[in-house]
C-alpha positions in Angstrom: -22.1 2.9 43.1 -23.6 -0.8 43.3 -23.4 -1.8 39.8 -19.3 -1.7 39.9 -19.7 -4.9 42.0 -21.6 -6.5 39.2 -19.7 -9.4 37.0 -20.5 -8.1 33.9 -18.9 -5.0 35.2 -15.9 -5.9 36.7 -14.6 -8.7 34.5 -14.0 -6.1 31.1 -12.5 -3.7 34.5 -10.4 -6.7 35.4 -9.0 -7.5 32.3 -8.9 -3.7 31.2 -6.8 -3.1 34.4 -4.7 -6.4 34.1 -3.7 -5.3 30.0 -2.8 -1.9 31.4 -0.4 -4.0 34.4 1.4 -5.8 31.8 2.1 -3.0 29.0 3.7 -1.2 32.2 5.2 -3.6 34.2 5.7 -6.8 31.5 8.4 -8.3 30.7 10.3 -6.5 27.5 13.2 -8.3 25.2 13.7 -4.6 23.4 17.4 -3.2 23.7 18.3 -0.8 26.2 17.7 2.3 23.4 16.7 5.8 24.4 12.6 5.5 24.2 10.8 8.6 22.4 8.4 10.4 23.8 8.8 9.6 27.6 8.8 12.5 29.6 10.6 13.1 33.2 8.0 13.0 36.9 5.0 11.5 34.4 2.8 8.9 35.7 2.7 6.2 33.1 5.0 7.1 31.0 5.4 4.8 28.4 1.9 5.2 27.6 2.0 8.9 27.4 4.9 8.4 25.0 2.9 6.4 23.2 -0.7 8.5 22.8 2.0 11.9 22.0 3.8 9.7 19.2 1.3 8.1 17.7 -0.5 11.7 17.7 2.6 13.5 16.6 4.0 10.3 14.3 6.0 12.7 12.0 6.6 14.7 14.9 9.1 11.5 16.7 10.2 11.4 13.4 12.3 14.4 13.2 13.5 14.1 16.4 14.1 11.1 16.5 16.6 12.0 13.0 17.4 15.3 14.3 19.1 14.4 17.4 19.2 10.2 17.6 20.6 10.8 14.0 23.3 8.1 14.2 21.3 5.6 16.4 18.9 3.4 16.9 15.7 4.5 19.2 12.4 2.4 20.8 9.2 3.8 19.2 6.2 3.2 20.9 2.8 4.2 19.9 -0.8 2.6 20.6 -0.6 -0.4 18.2 2.8 -1.2 19.0 6.2 -0.6 19.9 9.0 -0.4 17.0 12.8 0.1 17.1 13.3 3.0 14.8 16.6 2.7 12.9 18.8 5.3 11.7 19.5 5.6 7.8 22.6 3.9 7.5 20.9 1.6 8.5 18.9 1.0 5.4 21.1 -0.7 2.3 21.4 -3.6 5.7 17.4 -3.7 5.8 16.5 -3.5 1.7 19.2 -6.4 1.9 18.7 -8.6 4.6 16.8 -12.3 3.2 13.6 -13.2 5.0 14.8 -15.7 6.8 16.4 -13.4 9.0 14.1 -9.8 8.5 10.7 -10.7 7.4 8.1 -7.9 5.3 5.8 -10.9 4.5 5.6 -11.2 8.4 5.8 -7.7 8.9 2.6 -6.7 6.4 0.7 -10.3 7.9 0.8 -8.7 12.0 0.5 -5.4 11.0 -2.7 -5.8 9.3 -3.8 -8.5 11.4 -4.3 -10.5 8.1 -5.0 -13.6 9.7 -8.1 -12.2 10.6 -8.8 -9.4 8.4 -8.8 -11.5 5.6 -11.9 -13.8 5.3 -9.4 -16.8 3.8 -6.4 -16.6 5.3 -5.1 -19.0 2.8 -4.6 -16.6 0.9 -2.0 -14.6 2.4 -0.8 -18.1 4.3 0.0 -18.9 0.7 0.7 -16.0 -1.9 0.6 -16.7 -4.9 -0.3 -13.6 -6.4 3.1 -12.1 -6.0 4.1 -14.0 -9.2 2.0 -12.4 -10.9 2.4 -9.0 -10.3 6.2 -9.9 -10.5 6.1 -10.5 -13.8 2.9 -11.1 -15.6 1.6 -7.7 -14.3 4.6 -5.6 -15.3 5.4 -7.7 -18.5 1.9 -7.3 -19.9 1.7 -3.3 -18.3 2.6 -1.5 -21.5 0.1 -3.6 -22.8 -2.8 -2.6 -20.7 -1.8 1.6 -21.4 -5.2 1.5 -23.9 -7.1 0.1 -21.5 -6.0 2.3 -18.4 -6.4 5.4 -20.2 -9.2 4.6 -21.2 -11.5 3.8 -17.8 -8.9 6.9 -16.3 -11.1 8.8 -19.5 -14.0 6.9 -18.5 -13.6 7.6 -14.3 -13.1 10.8 -14.7 -16.0 12.3 -16.8 -17.8 9.9 -14.2 -16.7 11.6 -11.3 -15.9 15.1 -12.1 -18.3 15.6 -15.4 -17.7 16.9 -18.8 -19.2 20.3 -18.4 -16.2 22.9 -19.8 -17.9 25.9 -18.7 -18.7 25.7 -15.0 -16.9 25.5 -11.8 -17.6 22.4 -9.7 -16.6 21.2 -7.1 -14.8 18.0 -6.4 -13.7 16.2 -3.5 -10.4 14.7 -4.7 -9.0 12.1 -2.5 -12.7 10.5 -2.6 -12.8 10.6 -6.8 -9.3 10.1 -7.0 -10.0 6.2 -4.8 -12.8 5.6 -7.5 -10.6 6.4 -10.7 -8.8 4.6 -9.1 -10.4 1.9 -8.4 -12.1 1.7 -11.4 -8.3 1.5 -13.2 -7.8 -1.4 -10.9 -10.3 -3.7 -11.2 -10.1 -2.7 -14.8 -6.8 -4.3 -15.2 -7.9 -7.3 -12.7 -11.6 -8.7 -13.9 -12.1 -5.7 -17.1 -15.0 -4.9 -18.8 -17.6 -5.1 -18.5 -18.5 -5.9 -13.9 -14.9 -3.5 -13.2 -18.2 -0.5 -13.0 -19.9 -2.7 -11.6 -21.1 0.5 -8.7 -21.8 -2.4 -6.1 -18.0 -4.4 -7.4 -16.3 -1.0 -6.8 -18.2 0.5 -3.9 -17.4 -3.1 -2.0 -14.0 -2.9 -3.5 -13.7 0.6 -1.6 -15.3 -0.4 1.2 -12.6 -3.5 1.8 -9.7 -1.4 1.5 -11.1 0.7 4.5 -12.1 -2.1 6.7 -9.2 -4.2 6.8 -7.1 -1.3 7.5 -9.5 0.0 10.6 -10.3 -2.9 11.5 -5.9 -3.8 12.0 -5.9 -1.3 14.1 -8.4 -2.0 16.6 -7.1 -5.2 16.9 -4.1 -4.5 17.4 -5.4 -2.4 20.3 -7.5 -4.9 21.9 -6.0 -7.5 25.2 -5.5 -10.8 23.9 -7.9 -12.1 25.7 -10.9 -9.6 24.6 -10.3 -11.0 20.9 -12.1 -14.0 19.9 -15.4 -12.5 21.7 -14.7 -8.9 19.9 -13.1 -10.2 16.2 -16.3 -11.7 14.7 -17.5 -7.8 15.0 -14.3 -5.9 14.4 -13.9 -7.8 11.3 -18.2 -7.9 10.2 -17.6 -5.3 7.6 -14.4 -7.1 5.8 -16.9 -10.0 5.6 -19.9 -7.8 4.4 -17.9 -6.8 1.7 -15.7 -9.5 0.8 -19.0 -11.3 0.2 -20.6 -9.0 -1.9 -17.4 -8.6 -4.4 -18.1 -12.6 -4.5 -21.1 -12.5 -5.4 -21.1 -10.2 -8.2 -18.1 -11.6 -9.9 -18.3 -15.7 -9.6 -20.5 -14.8 -12.5 -17.7 -13.6 -14.7 -15.3 -16.0 -13.3 -17.6 -18.8 -13.7 -18.2 -18.1 -17.1 -14.0 -17.3 -17.5 -14.0 -20.9 -15.7 -15.3 -22.7 -18.5 -14.0 -20.2 -21.6 -10.4 -21.5 -20.1 -11.5 -25.1 -20.5 -13.2 -25.2 -23.4 -10.3 -23.6 -25.3 -7.6 -25.9 -23.5 -9.7 -28.8 -24.7 -10.6 -27.6 -28.5 -8.1 -25.0 -29.7 -10.4 -23.9 -32.4 -12.3 -22.4 -29.9 -11.4 -19.5 -29.8 -13.4 -18.2 -33.0 -16.4 -18.8 -31.5 -14.9 -17.4 -27.9 -13.2 -14.9 -29.0 -10.4 -13.5 -28.3 -8.7 -14.4 -24.6 -9.1 -12.0 -22.2 -5.7 -10.0 -21.0 -6.9 -9.8 -16.9 -4.9 -10.8 -13.8 -8.2 -12.9 -13.6 -7.1 -14.8 -16.6 -3.6 -15.5 -16.0 -5.1 -16.2 -11.8 -7.0 -18.8 -13.5 -4.1 -19.9 -15.6 -1.9 -20.1 -13.0 -4.0 -22.2 -10.7 -5.0 -25.0 -13.1 -0.9 -24.8 -13.7 -0.5 -26.1 -10.6 -3.4 -28.9 -11.3 -4.4 -27.5 -7.0 -8.3 -27.5 -7.9 -8.7 -25.6 -4.2 -7.2 -21.9 -6.1 -9.1 -21.7 -9.2 -12.7 -22.0 -7.5 -14.6 -18.7 -8.1 -14.7 -18.0 -4.4 -10.9 -18.1 -4.1 -10.1 -16.3 -6.6 -12.3 -13.5 -5.9 -10.9 -13.4 -2.8 -7.4 -13.6 -4.1 -8.1 -10.5 -6.5 -10.0 -8.5 -3.7 -7.3 -9.1 -1.5 -4.7 -7.0 -4.3 -7.1 -3.8 -4.5 -6.6 -3.9 -0.3 -2.8 -2.4 -2.0 -3.4 -1.1 -5.5 -5.8 1.5 -3.9 -4.9 3.2 -1.2 -1.2 3.8 -2.0 -1.6 5.4 -5.5 -5.0 7.2 -4.3 -2.4 9.2 -1.4 0.1 9.7 -4.4 -1.8 11.0 -6.7 -4.0 13.5 -4.3 -0.7 14.8 -2.7 0.8 15.2 -6.6 -1.6 16.8 -7.2 -2.4 19.6 -3.9 1.7 20.3 -4.0 1.3 20.7 -7.9 -1.5 23.3 -7.1 -0.4 24.9 -4.1 2.8 25.8 -5.5 1.1 28.8 -7.3 3.2 28.4 -9.6 0.5 27.4 -13.3 4.2 27.0 -15.4 4.9 24.1 -14.0 1.3 22.3 -14.9 1.9 24.4 -18.1 5.5 22.6 -19.0 4.0 19.4 -18.7 1.2 19.7 -20.5 3.9 20.9 -23.6 6.5 17.7 -22.8 2.9 15.1 -23.2 1.4 16.8 -26.1 5.3 17.1 -27.8 5.3 13.7 -26.8 2.3 12.4 -28.1 2.9 13.9 -31.7 6.0 12.5 -32.1 4.7 9.1 -31.5 1.0 9.1 -33.6 -0.8 10.5 -31.1 -0.3 7.6 -28.7 -0.2 6.8 -25.1 1.5 4.0 -25.1 4.9 2.1 -23.4 7.0 4.3 -25.4 5.7 7.3 -25.5 4.9 7.9 -21.3 8.4 6.6 -21.7 9.5 10.0 -22.9 7.6 12.1 -21.0 10.6 12.9 -18.2 8.7 15.6 -16.3 5.9 13.7 -16.3 7.3 11.0 -14.4 10.1 13.6 -12.6 7.3 15.1 -10.9 5.3 11.7 -9.7 8.6 11.3 -8.3 8.9 14.5 -6.6 5.8 14.0 -5.0 5.8 10.0 -3.7 9.4 12.1 -1.7 7.0 14.4 -0.4 4.7 12.3 0.2 4.5 10.8 4.3 5.7 7.1 5.0 7.0 4.6 7.0 9.6 2.3 5.0 11.5 -1.1 4.9 9.2 -1.8 8.1 10.4 -5.6 8.6 9.7 -8.4 11.4 12.9 -10.4 12.7 12.5 -13.6 11.5 16.0 -14.9 13.3 15.4 -16.8 16.1 18.5 -15.7 17.5 18.2 -11.7 17.0 19.3 -9.8 13.8 23.2 -8.1 14.3 22.6 -4.3 13.2 25.6 -2.6 11.6 24.6 0.1 14.0 25.8 -2.0 16.8 22.3 -2.9 18.5 20.3 -6.3 18.9 17.0 -6.7 18.3 15.9 -9.6 19.4 13.1 -12.1 16.9 9.7 -10.7 16.9 11.1 -7.4 17.3 9.5 -4.6 14.7 12.5 -2.5 13.0 11.2 0.2 10.6 13.5 3.4 8.8 12.1 6.5 9.2 11.6 7.4 4.8 9.9 10.6 5.1 13.2 11.7 7.1 15.4 10.6 4.6 13.8 11.8 1.8 13.5 15.5 3.1 17.2 15.3 4.0 19.3 18.9 3.2 22.2 16.5 3.0 20.8 13.9 0.2 18.9 16.7 -1.3 20.8 19.3 -1.2 19.2 23.2 0.8 15.8 22.9 -1.3 14.7 19.1 0.1 11.8 21.0 1.5 10.6 23.0 -1.7 8.5 20.8 -3.5 10.2 20.8 -7.8 8.6 18.3 -9.8 11.2 18.4 -12.5 14.0 18.2 -9.9 14.9 14.7 -11.6 14.0 15.8 -15.3 17.4 16.3 -16.2 19.4 14.4 -18.2 22.0 14.7 -15.1 19.9 14.2 -12.3 17.4 11.9 -14.2 16.0 9.1 -12.4 12.5 6.7 -13.3 10.1 7.3 -10.8 10.2 3.4 -9.7 13.8 3.5 -9.3 14.5 2.6 -5.7 18.0 3.2 -3.8 18.5 3.9 0.3 17.4 7.5 -0.7 14.4 7.0 -2.2 11.7 5.2 -0.3 8.0 5.1 -1.6 8.3 1.8 -3.2 10.4 0.1 -0.5 14.1 -0.7 -1.6 16.1 -3.8 -2.4 14.2 -7.9 -3.0 11.2 -6.7 -1.5 10.9 -3.3 -3.1 6.8 -3.5 -4.7 6.8 -5.4 -7.2 3.4 -3.1 -8.3 5.0 -0.1 -8.9 5.3 -0.5 -12.6 1.9 -1.0 -12.6 0.9 2.1 -10.3 3.9 4.1 -12.3 2.1 3.6 -16.0 -1.5 4.5 -14.3 -0.8 7.3 -12.2 1.7 8.9 -15.5 -2.1 8.7 -17.0 -4.0 9.8 -14.6 -1.8 12.8 -14.0 -1.3 13.3 -18.0 
């Protein structure tokens, strides 16, 4: 047992024991609330509670919603401790300004973005939010032909074009591939969006950041200087690969942009101005007159960063909705959706566009119902006011604490959605009396969040999902 006394062993062991002791007995400024998952008479109850809640998070949320419906509770997880609020606090959280409850700071911490993103300046100066909120949203209708073309190409590549023989496909993985292709078609355009290495680096990056952030949150702080470079290495590799592939396209776009500004007649030789996020991003950076914002490296890093939320959430939503439709063993659902699509297209000259998509109420309702069934905890925020925040439910939450709303429990509540709330009914929102658009948020429908900081890219995502499902 002499090896135990060696410094190379004693050091890490001492650090681990010290970290455990701090987690168990260290000071906490959280309010005195019910702690979910605690067992009576257990050793290290907080650690065991964190383990239980992490392994069965949905079960923990259900306990909170049914047994502590009108009160906040503390939910310890292996990755941190959270204050889960009652549904009655939802509107308050959604309306709270960033200086009080910050969605941005929550994202920074949850995904460890100052560390997992190669260029932290991207998250410190999130100028991309403005483009997503304004230009991407307003241009989504004009992008429908590109979305349709890329979706068709992606499905042909992933599922094949053989209509005679059955073929087994990995649904989630193929959905990720198609979503990634559509996303990059809108972001960087043809032909580079179909570069297999660019697509692969996008997909791997979108996985590496969440995985790295989980590992980083599990680490004792004292070990991070030594382990961070190793844990974030995959993200750096995929970022560099994506950047190197996209660099020639960006350099050409920058050159053409300057040529057009210097001579409006240059369009005759250069052709139409591309209508994609890269082009908008170049124009934005040039208008701000900050050269560091329009380097090829910065532009590529910012576009890749936007792949992170665009790929994962959309892929989960489309996969869940397809499975919900298929597993109900009611082929008439699919037949009705198909009939509606054919009818609407006949009225619009066979064209998929903003107007025809808006008429596909059953398709829209199916996606909204699929979103209602997708597991989620919504409206997570970091308390950003130094003096803390007083909640409508009567609890004071201190600065630095993380609060969240039980979105999944709310969206499966019989009191809100009726006695059939637990049943997947794709046309629940299709009738005129109950019609609500997929992108419309409320305190009872939270897949996109709610309030001022609701997902700004939801209009593009909804269009993408409609085209894919249709």
